[in-house]
N, C-alpha and C positions, 0 to 999 in steps of 0.2 A: 251319690251317697254321702251324708254328712260325715265329717271326721269325728272320730271318738278318741279322746285321750284317756288313758287309764292310768292311775297311780297305784302302784302295787304295794310298795314297801309297808305301809301301815295297815294293810288288809289281811284279814284271815282268809283262808282258802274259801270258806263259805260266802264271806262277803265279796271276794273277787268273783266267785261264780254268779252271784246275784247282780253284780255290776255289769258283767258281760252278757247277760241274758239278753237275747235279741240282737247282740252285736257281733256274735261270733259264728252266725250261720248264714252268711251272705253267699251270693254266687260266687263260684271259684274264680271269676274273671275280675274280682275286686283285688286291691293291693292292701297289703298289711305291712306295717313297719314296726319291727320289734326293736325298741331303743333301751339302752342302759344295761346295767348288770354286767356279768361275765358270761362267757360260753365255754364249755369244755371242748378242748381239741382232744377227741378221743384217741387218736393215733399217737399224739406226743404225750398224752396224760398230763396236760397243763391247762389252767385256766387263762382265757384271754379276754381283755377288756372289750366289751361290746359297744360299738358306735351305733350301728343300725343293721339289722338283718331285714332285707326287703324280700317280702313274699308275694308271688303273683301266681295265679292259677294252681295253688296248692304247692308251689315249689320256691326254693330260694333262688333269687335271681341276682342278688348282690349282697355282699357284706362290707359294710363301710367301717373302717377304723374310726375311734373317737375323734381324731384330729381332722377327719374328713367327712363329717356327718353333713348332709345336705338336707334342705327342707323336703318333707315327704311330698309325693305327687298329689295333685289336687284330688280330692275325694278319698284319699287312703285312710285307713283305719290306723291308729297309732297306739301301741301297747308299750307302756313305760315299765321296764323291769329293774329299776335301780334297786341295788341290794339284793338281787336274786341271781341264781346260776341257771343258765339254760343249757340243756343236754338235748341230743337227738332222742327221738322216741325210742324206747327200749324194745328189744326183741326176745320172745320167749319160744324157743325151739321145740318145746314139748308140752302141749296142753290138750285137754279133752273138754272143749267148751259145752258139748252136749251131755256131759255126765255131771252128777251131783247138783241138781237144780235146774231151774229154767234156763235154756241156752241163751236167750236174749239177754236176761239179767246177768248171766255169767260173762257174756261178751262185754257188757257195759262196765261190770266191775273191773274187768281186766284192763280195759281202756283208761278208766279213771285212775287206775294204778300206775299209769305211765307206760304200759306196754301197747305200743300202737301197731305191732306186727306180731303174729303168733303162727306157729306150725301146729296144726290139730293132728294128732297122730293116732286117730282111729275113733270111728263112730259107728253106730248100728244103723242099718237101712239108709245109708247115704245122708244122714243128718248133718254132718260136718260140712260137705259141699254145698247143701242147701243153706245153711246158716251163712257160709262164706258169700253166697250169692246174694242173699238178703241184705247183708252189710254192704256189699259192693253196689247195689242198687239204691242204697240209702234208705232202705225200709226199716233198718234197725241200727242203732249206734254200736260200734264195736271196733276192734282193731282190724287191720287188713289180715285176712286168713289164708294161709296156704294149707290146703286140707288133703289128708290121706283119705282113703275109703274106709275099708273095714280093717280089722286085725286079722292077718293071715297066719294062722297057727295050726298046729297039729291037733287032731281030735283028742280030747282028754287032757290038753295041755293048758298053759298059763293063760291063753287067750280064748278059752272055752266059754265065750258068751257072745251075745249079739249074732249068733249064726254064722260066724266067720271062719269056723275051722275047716280044714281039709284033710283028705286021706290020700296022700300020694301026689306025684308030680302033675298029672293031668288035671285033677281037681284044683291045684294050686295055680296052674296056668289059666283055667277058666275063671277062678276067683279074681286073678289079677286083671284079666281082660274086662271082667264085669265092673270091677271098680274104676278103671280108666274110662270105660264107656259111660259110666255114671257121673263122670267129671272129676275124678280124683287128680290132685296135682302131683302125687307121689304115692308110693305104696309103702305099706308097714307089714313087716313080718315078724313073728315071735319065734325065736330060735331056742331059748332057754327058759328056765323058770326064774324064780325070784333070789334075792341074796342068800337065803338059807340053803337053796339047792346048789348055789355056786360054791359055798363053803363045803357042804357036805359031799357033794359030788361034781367036782369041777370039770370033769370030762363028759358030763351028761349033756345031751342035745335032744331037744323035742322035734324040731323041724330039721330034717336031714338035708345032705347036698342035693338030692333029687328034686324036691319041692321048692327049695331055695333057688336053685339055679333056673327052674321053670319061671318063678316069679321075676327074677333078674333078667331072663331073656325077653319076656313081655315088656318089662320096663325099658330095657335098651332099645328095643324096636320103637317104642313111643317117645324116646328121649326124655324119660323121667326117672327120678332117683328113687332108691329104695332105702329106708331106715329100718334098723332092726332093734327089737328088744332081745338083747343077747348079753346077759349079765355074767354068766359062767365063762371060764377060761377058754374052754374047747369051742363053745358057741360063738364067742366074740371073735376068736381067731378065724373060725369058719366064715362068719359073716363078712369080716374085713377082707380076708383073702379071695372071696369069691366076688367081690365088687360092690358090697353094701356101702352107701355113701357115709352114713352116720349111724352110731349106736345110740339108742334112745336113753340110755342110763349109763352112769359110770360103771364099767364091768369090774368084776374082782379077778385080778390077773396076777401072774408072777412076772418077774423082770424080763424073762425071755419073751414071753407073750407081749408085753408092753412093747418091746423092740419090734416084733413083727407087726403089731398093729401100726406103729409108726411107718414102717416100711410099706405098708399097704395103702396109707394115705387116708385112713379113715378119721373121722371127726367123733369126738365123745361129747354127748349132750349131758350135762352134770347131774341134775335131779338130787343133789345131795341133801337138801332140806328134808325131803321125804325119806330117802334110803337111809340116812344116818339116824333117823329116829328108832330104827330097829336094833336089834342085838348084834348085827354084823357091822356096826359103826366103824370099829377099829380095822376090820379087814378092808372096808370100803375106802377109808382114808389112806391106808398103806398103799392101796392099789392106785387111788388118785395120785398120790405123790410120785409113784412109779411112772405113771403115764405122763405126768407134767416132766419129770426129769428127763425123759427121752424125747420130749417135744411133740407128743400127740397134742393136736389142737382141741381146746375145750370150749364150748359154747354153752351158754345158760339155757336151762330148761328146767321146768319145775314138775311136771306131771300133774299140772292143775286139774282138779277134779278128785285127785288124791289130796294134794295141798288145796286148801280152800281158794276158790277163784277171788282174785283181788289181792291175794297175799303173795303174789308173784315175786315181790321184792324180797321175800324172806330168803330166796336163792342167792341174791347178792350177798347178804350176810353170811350164809352158809359157805360160800366161796372164800370169803374174807377169813372166816374162822378156820377154813381148811388150809390157809396159808398164802392166798393171793393178796396183792395189794388192792386197795380200793380201785385203782386205775385199771389193774388187770381184770378185776371183776366187771368193771364197767365195759371194758372192751370185749369180754365174753358175751355181754348183752347188746353189743352194738356192732363194731366193725367185724369181729369174728364171726357173729351170727349172721350178719349180712353177707359175709363171703360164702357161708354155708349155703345159704338159700338163692345165691346168685343174684343178689340185689345191691348193686353198686351205688344206688341212689339212697340208701339207708345207712344209718350207723354213724353218721358224722355231720356236723354242720358245715356245709360246703355249698358253693354255687352249683346249681343243678340237682341238689338233693331234695328229697320229699321234705315239706315243711311240717315234719312231725317233731314235736317238742315236748319235753318234761321239764317243768321248772321247779327248783327247790329253793328253800330259804337258808342258804348256807353253802359251805364248801363240801361237796360230796367225796372229794379226795382224802378229807380227814374225817368226815362223818358219814358213813355209808348208810346209817339209819335214817337219813333224811329221805331215802327212797320210799319209806313206809308211809310218808305224808307229803306228797307232792303238792305244791301251792297251786299249780295249774298244768293241765295237759292240753295240747293242741295236736290235732290230726289234720294234716293238709291245711294248716293255718286256721282251723276252726276248733272251738271248745266243744267237747260232746255234751 
């Protein structure tokens, strides 16, 4: 394959896309050398000068410092990113790609926004796992998808749509088994209502311990995690202390409950951009600060499908507005999210990591608005 050199600095995102057409969809066994610019060390929260990042078979195989850059291998593609900042692909831990529009278009918009991995937390009729598989087979462009099955909630409750609700432990058990048999990577339960319910009746619970434990029992036997919509105080505590891995939204809790969530080891998925658009904004932010103060891990999630698909980076700004530094907000979308989903090969630029990159024109540690307009996105070393 002929070598292709790409000069990025003077180019708009559109011009860059046109220049790379036909050059960024080769077989995965080709080599890509990404030269110049800086890359973000997500763990340390600092920019480091980039000599060359060498990608082969969709993974980073070498990172060369500027003083030790070697000639690229014969036949390698070369991408020059002088003046740009390279970050690992971002992770959104709460989306619904099959809601609010065409699923394939939603997936492509999400990927082009720089989010190369997502957790799809609920779909009707197995649509989420089917979309996951289409993307994995290369039949549709999109992020890598970790897909739940349906929403498992109580009849008449917050998840009363898509035929997913259950009455009692035995129905919950059957629904959990059915979701896993249909290919779900994890299970999603709906334990409480929305923020208004959490404020008005903090001890109210829609899905009680019996059905919840039935779902958790099925998940444990299959080695799969369970995530919960549990925004109210009692529901969040119930979910966390019974073994749910993550809460799908920031819950509204008091200081004592925040401590109990920390002790239970649960992770909170933020979704602040959508939740704080309502009248419970101050209660949500107060709770968010309590959770952060006691050390509950927070990862980025948007509830996309409520938030428009492709606007996932709005959550980075919401986290910064809530008090995180840009470096902390980026970690929530990279290494912290990668830890939640058990993917040690995501969330940082390191040898052995997936070659998922989002490139911005500036310093994201001082200007997080850059994520709203990425200059380039690569998944497994290729442009969507």
